[in-house]
C-alpha positions in Angstrom: -5.3 -5.9 -14.8 -8.9 -6.4 -15.8 -10.6 -3.9 -18.1 -12.8 -1.5 -16.0 -11.5 -2.7 -12.7 -11.2 -0.8 -9.4 -8.1 0.9 -8.2 -6.1 -0.4 -5.2 -3.7 2.0 -3.7 -1.1 0.3 -1.4 1.3 2.1 0.9 4.8 0.7 0.5 6.4 1.0 3.9 4.9 -1.0 6.8 2.1 -2.3 4.5 4.1 -4.4 2.0 7.5 -4.4 3.6 9.9 -3.0 6.2 12.9 -0.9 5.3 15.9 -0.2 7.5 19.2 1.6 7.1 20.6 -0.6 9.9 21.4 -4.2 9.1 18.6 -6.3 10.7 19.0 -9.9 11.9 17.2 -11.1 8.8 16.4 -9.4 5.5 15.3 -10.3 2.0 17.3 -7.7 0.1 20.3 -5.5 0.6 20.0 -2.7 -1.9 22.4 0.1 -2.8 20.9 3.6 -3.1 22.5 5.8 -5.7 21.8 9.2 -7.3 23.5 10.1 -10.6 26.0 7.2 -10.1 27.0 8.4 -6.6 26.5 5.8 -3.8 24.4 7.2 -1.0 24.0 4.2 1.3 22.4 0.8 1.7 18.9 -0.2 2.7 17.8 -3.5 4.0 14.4 -4.7 2.9 12.2 -7.3 4.7 9.2 -8.4 2.7 5.9 -9.0 4.4 5.0 -12.7 4.4 2.8 -13.7 1.4 3.7 -10.5 -0.5 4.1 -12.1 -3.9 1.0 -14.3 -3.5 -0.9 -11.2 -2.5 0.3 -9.1 -5.4 -0.4 -11.9 -7.8 -4.0 -12.2 -6.5 -5.0 -8.6 -6.3 -3.4 -7.7 -9.6 -6.0 -9.9 -11.3 -8.8 -7.9 -9.7 -7.5 -4.3 -9.4 -5.4 -1.6 -11.0 -2.5 -1.5 -8.6 -1.0 1.8 -7.4 1.9 1.8 -4.9 2.8 5.0 -3.0 5.5 6.1 -0.6 6.2 9.2 1.3 9.9 8.5 0.4 11.7 9.8 -2.6 12.0 7.9 -5.8 15.7 7.6 -5.3 15.1 5.2 -2.4 11.8 3.6 -3.5 12.6 2.8 -7.1 15.3 0.2 -6.3 13.0 -1.4 -3.7 10.1 -1.6 -6.2 12.4 -2.7 -9.0 13.5 -5.6 -6.7 9.9 -6.6 -6.0 9.1 -6.4 -9.7 12.2 -8.0 -11.0 10.3 -11.1 -12.4 6.8 -9.6 -12.9 5.3 -6.1 -13.1 2.5 -5.7 -10.6 2.1 -2.0 -10.2 0.4 0.1 -12.8 1.6 3.3 -11.2 4.2 4.3 -8.7 3.6 7.5 -6.6 6.5 8.9 -4.6 7.0 11.7 -2.1 6.2 14.5 -4.5 2.5 13.6 -4.4 2.4 13.1 -0.7 1.9 15.9 1.8 2.6 16.2 5.5 -0.6 17.2 7.4 -1.5 16.8 11.1 1.6 14.8 12.0 1.0 12.2 9.3 1.4 11.7 5.6 -1.6 12.0 3.3 -1.7 11.0 -0.3 -3.0 13.5 -2.8 -5.3 11.0 -4.4 -7.1 13.5 -6.4 -4.0 14.0 -8.6 -4.5 10.6 -10.2 -8.2 10.0 -9.3 -9.2 12.8 -11.6 -7.2 11.4 -14.4 -8.9 8.7 -16.4 -12.0 6.9 -14.9 -10.8 6.7 -11.3 -13.1 7.9 -8.5 -13.7 7.2 -4.8 -16.5 4.7 -5.6 -13.9 2.5 -7.4 -10.8 3.1 -5.2 -9.5 1.3 -2.1 -6.5 2.7 -0.1 -4.6 0.4 2.2 -2.3 2.0 4.7 -0.8 1.1 8.1 -1.4 4.6 9.5 -5.2 5.1 9.5 -4.6 8.9 9.9 -3.1 8.8 6.4 -6.7 8.4 5.0 -7.4 12.1 5.8 -8.0 12.9 2.2 -9.9 9.7 1.4 -11.4 8.3 4.6 -14.3 6.6 2.9 -12.0 4.5 0.8 -9.5 3.6 3.5 -8.7 0.1 4.8 -6.3 0.0 7.7 -3.7 -2.8 8.1 -1.5 -3.7 11.0 1.9 -2.3 10.4 4.5 -4.9 9.4 7.2 -5.2 12.1 9.2 -8.3 11.6 9.3 -10.7 14.5 12.1 -13.2 14.7 11.6 -15.1 18.0 8.0 -16.5 18.0 6.8 -18.5 15.0 3.2 -18.1 16.3 3.6 -14.4 15.6 3.9 -15.0 11.9 2.2 -12.1 10.0 -0.8 -13.2 7.9 -2.3 -9.7 7.3 -1.9 -9.9 3.5 -3.8 -13.2 3.4 -6.7 -11.6 5.4 -6.5 -8.5 3.3 -6.7 -10.4 0.1 -9.9 -12.1 1.3 -11.5 -8.7 2.1 -10.4 -7.1 -1.1 -11.8 -10.0 -3.0 -15.3 -9.2 -1.6 -14.8 -5.4 -2.3 -13.8 -6.1 -5.9 -17.4 -7.0 -6.7 -19.1 -4.1 -4.9 -20.7 -1.5 -7.0 -19.4 1.3 -4.7 -16.4 0.4 -2.5 -16.4 3.7 -0.7 -20.0 3.2 0.4 -19.3 -0.4 1.4 -16.3 0.6 3.5 -18.2 3.5 5.1 -21.1 1.2 6.1 -18.6 -1.3 7.6 -16.8 1.3 9.6 -20.1 2.6 10.9 -21.2 -0.9 11.9 -17.8 -1.9 13.4 -17.0 1.2 15.5 -20.1 3.3 15.5 -18.4 6.2 13.6 -20.4 7.4 10.7 -18.3 8.6 7.8 -20.0 11.2 5.7 -20.3 9.5 2.3 -20.9 11.6 -0.7 
């Protein structure tokens, strides 16, 4: 992570990977979930295409924070699997910092934005459910949810490649929140109140 870099907050489920309790046709990892040595079940993880290339690229430009509305009991083994050869994430945020509001999950960004030098002008939040940005709309970048497709090779998911290009341009902006707000206004005609 570069000194004085911006913060990139990435949702775990449907942004970076897909998790299922039922065994899918294809999967990248089969992980046991345990609490205090007691086996609770198995999860099957399907990694989004280009995940490791994406993480390698953005970790050079951003402080990486990953969050999940799930508990640490389930998420830690998944993130440990992703980071088994290299540490990408500077911080992991689990369900205890995520609140349910208006039929969607919203991250309590202020809990870690107020610590250190983080603020909205230097923070980008990537999530598959745009409504999740309720607490940080001006820093939110939506991404198409990852749903693995097995039948049509033309349906290969390249969202992380496209996202990496966009995040590369944002990394050099003086104020990413202002830049995102302006782009939303231009693209869809909705003006975000930027403070």
